[in-house]
GUTIGU-360701 format. One record per atom (N, C-alpha, C, O): residue in three letters; y, z, x. Coordinates in steps of 0.05 Angstrom, whole numbers, padded with zeros to 5 digits, always signed. Example, Ala and Ser with C-alpha at 12.3 -4.5 7.8 and 13.67 -1.06 7.14 Angstrom:
BEGIN
ALA-00114+00156+00264;ALA-00090+00156+00246;ALA-00066+00156+00264;ALA-00066+00169+00285;SER-00045+00142+00257;SER-00021+00143+00273;SER+00001+00157+00258;SER+00023+00161+00268;
This chain:
BEGIN
MET+01395+00954-00635;MET+01377+00941-00653;MET+01355+00960-00660;MET+01342+00973-00643;SER+01349+00963-00686;SER+01330+00983-00695;SER+01301+00972-00692;SER+01297+00948-00689;GLU+01283+00991-00692;GLU+01255+00984-00689;GLU+01246+00966-00712;GLU+01231+00947-00708;GLU+01255+00973-00736;GLU+01248+00957-00760;GLU+01260+00929-00758;GLU+01247+00909-00766;ASN+01284+00926-00748;ASN+01297+00900-00744;ASN+01281+00883-00725;ASN+01277+00859-00729;ILE+01272+00895-00703;ILE+01257+00881-00682;ILE+01230+00872-00694;ILE+01221+00849-00690;ARG+01217+00890-00708;ARG+01192+00883-00721;ARG+01196+00860-00741;ARG+01179+00842-00742;GLY+01217+00860-00755;GLY+01224+00838-00773;GLY+01227+00812-00758;GLY+01218+00791-00767;GLN+01241+00814-00735;GLN+01245+00789-00719;GLN+01218+00779-00709;GLN+01213+00755-00708;ILE+01201+00797-00700;ILE+01175+00789-00690;ILE+01159+00775-00712;ILE+01147+00754-00708;SER+01160+00787-00736;SER+01146+00775-00758;SER+01157+00747-00765;SER+01142+00729-00770;ALA+01184+00745-00764;ALA+01196+00719-00769;ALA+01188+00698-00748;ALA+01183+00675-00755;LYS+01186+00707-00723;LYS+01178+00688-00702;LYS+01149+00680-00705;LYS+01142+00657-00701;GLU+01132+00700-00713;GLU+01104+00693-00718;GLU+01102+00673-00741;GLU+01085+00655-00740;ASP+01118+00677-00762;ASP+01119+00658-00784;ASP+01128+00630-00774;ASP+01118+00610-00783;GLU+01146+00630-00755;GLU+01156+00605-00744;GLU+01133+00590-00729;GLU+01130+00566-00731;ILE+01117+00606-00715;ILE+01094+00594-00701;ILE+01075+00582-00721;ILE+01065+00559-00717;THR+01070+00596-00743;THR+01052+00585-00764;THR+01064+00559-00775;THR+01049+00540-00779;ARG+01090+00559-00780;ARG+01103+00534-00790;ARG+01100+00511-00770;ARG+01095+00489-00778;ILE+01104+00518-00745;ILE+01102+00497-00724;ILE+01074+00486-00723;ILE+01070+00461-00721;GLU+01054+00504-00725;GLU+01026+00495-00725;GLU+01020+00478-00750;GLU+01006+00457-00748;GLU+01031+00486-00773;GLU+01026+00470-00797;GLU+01040+00443-00795;GLU+01028+00423-00802;ASP+01064+00442-00784;ASP+01078+00416-00780;ASP+01062+00398-00762;ASP+01059+00374-00766;ALA+01052+00410-00740;ALA+01036+00394-00721;ALA+01011+00383-00734;ALA+01003+00361-00729;SER+00998+00400-00751;SER+00974+00391-00765;SER+00980+00367-00783;SER+00965+00348-00785;LYS+01003+00369-00797;LYS+01011+00347-00815;LYS+01016+00322-00799;LYS+01009+00300-00807;LYS+01030+00325-00777;LYS+01036+00302-00760;LYS+01011+00289-00749;LYS+01008+00265-00748;GLU+00991+00306-00741;GLU+00966+00296-00731;GLU+00951+00280-00753;GLU+00941+00258-00748;ALA+00952+00291-00777;ALA+00938+00277-00799;ALA+00952+00250-00805;ALA+00938+00230-00810;SER+00978+00250-00804;SER+00992+00225-00811;SER+00992+00205-00787;SER+00995+00181-00791;ALA+00988+00215-00763;ALA+00988+00197-00740;ALA+00965+00177-00742;ALA+00969+00153-00737;GLU+00942+00187-00749;GLU+00919+00169-00750;GLU+00923+00148-00772;GLU+00917+00125-00768;LYS+00933+00157-00795;LYS+00938+00138-00817;LYS+00959+00118-00809;LYS+00956+00094-00814;GLU+00980+00127-00796;GLU+01002+00109-00787;GLU+00991+00088-00767;GLU+00998+00064-00770;ILE+00975+00096-00749;ILE+00963+00078-00729;ILE+00945+00058-00743;ILE+00945+00034-00737;GLU+00928+00068-00761;GLU+00910+00050-00776;GLU+00926+00030-00792;GLU+00918+00006-00793;GLU+00947+00039-00806;GLU+00963+00020-00821;GLU+00975-00002-00804;GLU+00979-00024-00812;GLU+00982+00005-00780;GLU+00994-00014-00761;GLU+00973-00033-00750;GLU+00978-00057-00748;PHE+00949-00023-00742;PHE+00930-00040-00728;PHE+00908-00052-00746;PHE+00898-00074-00740;ASP+00900-00038-00767;ASP+00877-00047-00783;ASP+00881-00075-00795;ASP+00862-00091-00794;PRO+00905-00081-00806;PRO+00908-00109-00816;PRO+00905-00130-00794;PRO+00893-00151-00798;LYS+00915-00124-00771;LYS+00913-00142-00748;LYS+00884-00145-00740;LYS+00874-00167-00734;ILE+00870-00122-00739;ILE+00842-00122-00731;ILE+00825-00138-00752;ILE+00808-00154-00744;GLU+00830-00133-00777;GLU+00816-00148-00798;GLU+00821-00177-00796;GLU+00802-00193-00799;GLU+00845-00185-00791;GLU+00852-00213-00788;GLU+00838-00225-00764;GLU+00827-00247-00766;ALA+00837-00210-00742;ALA+00824-00220-00718;ALA+00794-00221-00722;ALA+00781-00240-00713;GLU+00782-00201-00737;GLU+00754-00202-00742;GLU+00747-00226-00760;GLU+00726-00239-00756;ALA+00763-00231-00780;ALA+00759-00253-00798;ALA+00760-00279-00782;ALA+00743-00297-00785;LYS+00780-00281-00765;LYS+00783-00306-00749;LYS+00759-00308-00730;LYS+00748-00330-00725;LEU+00751-00286-00718;LEU+00728-00286-00700;LEU+00703-00295-00715;LEU+00688-00312-00705;SER+00698-00285-00738;SER+00675-00292-00754;SER+00676-00322-00761;SER+00655-00336-00758;GLU+00699-00331-00768;GLU+00702-00360-00775;GLU+00696-00377-00750;GLU+00682-00397-00752;GLU+00708-00369-00728;GLU+00704-00385-00703;GLU+00675-00385-00694;GLU+00665-00405-00684;GLU+00661-00362-00697;GLU+00633-00361-00689;GLU+00616-00378-00707;GLU+00597-00391-00698;GLN+00623-00379-00733;GLN+00608-00396-00751;GLN+00611-00426-00744;GLN+00592-00441-00743;LEU+00635-00433-00738;LEU+00640-00461-00729;LEU+00626-00467-00703;LEU+00616-00489-00699;ARG+00626-00447-00685;ARG+00612-00451-00659;ARG+00583-00456-00663;ARG+00571-00473-00651;ASP+00570-00440-00681;ASP+00542-00443-00687;ASP+00536-00471-00699;ASP+00516-00483-00692;GLU+00553-00480-00716;GLU+00550-00506-00728;GLU+00551-00528-00706;GLU+00536-00547-00707;ALA+00570-00524-00688;ALA+00573-00544-00667;ALA+00548-00544-00649;ALA+00539-00566-00639;ILE+00536-00521-00644;ILE+00512-00519-00627;ILE+00489-00534-00641;ILE+00473-00548-00627;GLN+00487-00532-00667;GLN+00465-00546-00682;GLN+00468-00576-00681;GLN+00448-00590-00681;LYS+00492-00585-00679;LYS+00497-00614-00678;LYS+00506-00623-00651;LYS+00526-00637-00648;VAL+00492-00614-00631;VAL+00500-00617-00603;VAL+00510-00645-00596;VAL+00531-00649-00584;GLU+00495-00666-00603;GLU+00501-00693-00595;GLU+00528-00702-00606;GLU+00545-00712-00592;GLU+00532-00699-00633;GLU+00556-00709-00645;GLU+00580-00689-00643;GLU+00603-00697-00647;TRP+00574-00664-00636;TRP+00595-00644-00636;TRP+00599-00632-00608;TRP+00610-00610-00606;THR+00591-00644-00588;THR+00592-00632-00561;THR+00620-00623-00554;THR+00624-00600-00545;GLN+00640-00639-00559;GLN+00668-00631-00552;GLN+00678-00608-00570;GLN+00691-00590-00560;LYS+00671-00610-00595;LYS+00680-00589-00614;LYS+00667-00562-00606;LYS+00680-00541-00608;LYS+00642-00563-00598;LYS+00627-00539-00590;LYS+00643-00525-00567;LYS+00646-00501-00568;LYS+00651-00540-00548;LYS+00665-00528-00525;LYS+00691-00515-00534;LYS+00698-00493-00525;GLU+00706-00528-00551;GLU+00731-00518-00561;GLU+00727-00491-00576;GLU+00742-00472-00573;LYS+00707-00491-00594;LYS+00703-00467-00610;LYS+00692-00444-00594;LYS+00699-00421-00600;ILE+00677-00449-00574;ILE+00668-00427-00556;ILE+00692-00414-00543;ILE+00695-00390-00541;ALA+00710-00432-00533;ALA+00734-00421-00519;ALA+00752-00406-00539;ALA+00761-00384-00532;THR+00755-00417-00563;THR+00772-00403-00583;THR+00759-00376-00591;THR+00773-00356-00595;SER+00733-00376-00595;SER+00719-00352-00602;SER+00722-00330-00581;SER+00727-00307-00587;LYS+00720-00338-00556;LYS+00723-00319-00534;LYS+00751-00308-00533;LYS+00755-00283-00530;ALA+00771-00325-00537;ALA+00799-00316-00537;ALA+00803-00297-00561;ALA+00817-00276-00558;THR+00792-00303-00584;THR+00796-00286-00607;THR+00781-00260-00603;THR+00792-00239-00611;ASN+00758-00260-00592;ASN+00743-00236-00587;ASN+00758-00218-00567;ASN+00759-00194-00570;LYS+00770-00231-00547;LYS+00786-00216-00527;LYS+00810-00203-00541;LYS+00817-00180-00535;ALA+00823-00219-00559;ALA+00846-00208-00573;ALA+00838-00184-00591;ALA+00852-00164-00592;LEU+00814-00187-00604;LEU+00804-00165-00620;LEU+00799-00140-00603;LEU+00807-00118-00611;ALA+00786-00144-00581;ALA+00780-00121-00563;ALA+00806-00108-00553;ALA+00808-00084-00551;GLN+00825-00125-00547;GLN+00851-00114-00538;GLN+00865-00098-00560;GLN+00876-00077-00555;LEU+00864-00109-00585;LEU+00877-00094-00607;LEU+00863-00067-00612;LEU+00876-00047-00616;LYS+00836-00067-00610;LYS+00822-00042-00614;LYS+00829-00022-00592;LYS+00832+00002-00597;SER+00831-00032-00568;SER+00839-00015-00545;SER+00867-00004-00548;SER+00872+00020-00544;GLU+00885-00021-00556;GLU+00913-00013-00561;GLU+00915+00008-00583;GLU+00930+00027-00581;LYS+00899+00004-00604;LYS+00898+00023-00626;LYS+00890+00051-00615;LYS+00903+00071-00621;GLY+00869+00052-00600;GLY+00859+00077-00589;GLY+00880+00090-00571;GLY+00884+00114-00572;LYS+00892+00074-00554;LYS+00912+00084-00536;LYS+00936+00095-00551;LYS+00947+00116-00544;ALA+00945+00080-00571;ALA+00968+00088-00587;ALA+00962+00115-00601;ALA+00979+00132-00602;LEU+00939+00117-00613;LEU+00932+00142-00627;LEU+00930+00165-00607;LEU+00941+00187-00613;ASN+00918+00161-00584;ASN+00916+00182-00564;ASN+00944+00191-00555;ASN+00949+00215-00551;ALA+00961+00171-00550;ALA+00988+00178-00541;ALA+01003+00194-00562;ALA+01017+00213-00556;LYS+01000+00185-00588;LYS+01014+00199-00610;LYS+01004+00228-00612;LYS+01019+00247-00615;LEU+00977+00231-00611;LEU+00966+00258-00613;LEU+00973+00276-00590;LEU+00978+00299-00593;LYS+00974+00264-00566;LYS+00982+00279-00542;LYS+01012+00288-00545;LYS+01018+00310-00537;GLU+01028+00270-00555;GLU+01057+00277-00558;GLU+01060+00300-00578;GLU+01075+00318-00574;ILE+01045+00299-00600;ILE+01046+00320-00620;ILE+01036+00346-00608;ILE+01048+00367-00613;GLU+01014+00345-00594;GLU+01003+00369-00581;GLU+01023+00381-00561;GLU+01026+00406-00560;ASN+01035+00365-00545;ASN+01054+00374-00525;ASN+01078+00387-00539;ASN+01088+00408-00530;ASP+01087+00375-00560;ASP+01110+00385-00575;ASP+01103+00412-00587;ASP+01119+00431-00586;LYS+01079+00414-00598;LYS+01070+00440-00610;LYS+01069+00461-00589;LYS+01079+00483-00593;LYS+01056+00455-00566;LYS+01054+00475-00544;LYS+01081+00484-00535;LYS+01086+00508-00530;SER+01099+00465-00532;SER+01126+00472-00522;SER+01140+00491-00542;SER+01152+00511-00533;LYS+01139+00485-00567;LYS+01152+00501-00587;LYS+01139+00529-00589;LYS+01153+00549-00591;ILE+01113+00530-00588;ILE+01099+00555-00589;ILE+01105+00572-00565;ILE+01110+00596-00567;LYS+01106+00560-00541;LYS+01112+00574-00517;LYS+01140+00587-00518;LYS+01144+00610-00510;GLU+01159+00572-00529;GLU+01186+00582-00531;GLU+01187+00606-00550;GLU+01200+00626-00544;VAL+01174+00604-00573;VAL+01174+00626-00592;VAL+01159+00650-00581;VAL+01168+00673-00585;GLN+01137+00645-00567;GLN+01122+00668-00555;GLN+01139+00682-00534;GLN+01138+00706-00531;SER+01155+00667-00520;SER+01173+00679-00500;SER+01193+00697-00514;SER+01199+00719-00504;GLU+01204+00687-00537;GLU+01222+00704-00552;GLU+01209+00729-00562;GLU+01221+00751-00562;ILE+01184+00726-00571;ILE+01169+00750-00580;ILE+01165+00770-00558;ILE+01168+00794-00562;ARG+01159+00761-00534;ARG+01156+00779-00511;ARG+01182+00794-00506;ARG+01182+00818-00500;GLY+01204+00780-00507;GLY+01230+00793-00503;GLY+01235+00814-00524;GLY+01244+00836-00518;LEU+01229+00808-00549;LEU+01232+00827-00571;LEU+01213+00851-00567;LEU+01221+00874-00573;GLU+01189+00846-00559;GLU+01170+00868-00554;GLU+01180+00886-00532;GLU+01176+00910-00533;LYS+01192+00875-00511;LYS+01204+00891-00490;LYS+01226+00909-00501;LYS+01228+00932-00494;GLN+01243+00897-00518;GLN+01264+00913-00530;GLN+01253+00935-00547;GLN+01263+00958-00546;LEU+01231+00929-00562;LEU+01219+00949-00578;LEU+01207+00971-00561;LEU+01210+00995-00568;ALA+01194+00965-00539;ALA+01183+00985-00521;ALA+01205+01003-00510;ALA+01202+01027-00508;THR+01227+00990-00503;THR+01250+01006-00492;THR+01260+01025-00513;THR+01265+01049-00507;LEU+01263+01016-00538;LEU+01272+01033-00559;LEU+01252+01056-00564;LEU+01260+01079-00568;GLU+01227+01050-00563;GLU+01207+01071-00567;GLU+01207+01092-00545;GLU+01204+01115-00550;LYS+01212+01083-00520;LYS+01214+01102-00497;LYS+01239+01120-00501;LYS+01238+01144-00496;GLU+01261+01107-00509;GLU+01285+01123-00513;GLU+01281+01143-00535;GLU+01290+01166-00533;ARG+01267+01135-00557;ARG+01262+01154-00579;ARG+01245+01177-00569;ARG+01249+01200-00576;ALA+01224+01170-00553;ALA+01206+01191-00542;ALA+01222+01210-00524;ALA+01218+01234-00525;LYS+01240+01199-00508;LYS+01257+01216-00491;LYS+01274+01235-00508;LYS+01276+01259-00502;THR+01286+01224-00529;THR+01303+01239-00546;THR+01287+01262-00560;THR+01297+01284-00563;LEU+01263+01256-00568;LEU+01246+01276-00581;LEU+01238+01298-00562;LEU+01235+01321-00570;GLU+01234+01291-00537;GLU+01226+01311-00517;GLU+01249+01330-00510;GLU+01245+01353-00504;GLU+01274+01320-00512;GLU+01297+01337-00505;GLU+01304+01355-00527;GLU+01323+01371-00524;
C-alpha cells in the first residue's frame, strides 16, 4: 500500500468522522422536536384540564355551604390532574435525556471505531516511511 493511498484512506476516515458528527447533530436537533411533538399536546391538554379544574375548585370554595361536596371532588380531581401533568413533564425530560444519551453513545462508538482504523493506517504509514528511509540509506 502506497503512502499516498494510506493518506487518502486517512482523509476518507476523517471525512467519515465529520459525517458521523453531522449525523449526530441532526439527530440531536430532531430528538428534541420529536419528544416535544409527542409530549407537548398531552401537556397542553393536561394544563388546560388543570386550569379548568382549579377554576371549578375556586368556585366551589366561594360557595362553601351549597358546594361543599363539589369542592372536595374538584380538589381531588385537580390534584390528580396536577400529578399527571408533573409526571408527563418528568417523562418528557427523561425521554429526551435517554434519546440524547443514545445518540451521544452511538456517535462516540462510531468515532472510536474510525479513530482505531486511523491509528492502524498511521502505523502502516510509519512502517512504509521507515522502509523508505532504510532503502534510501542503503
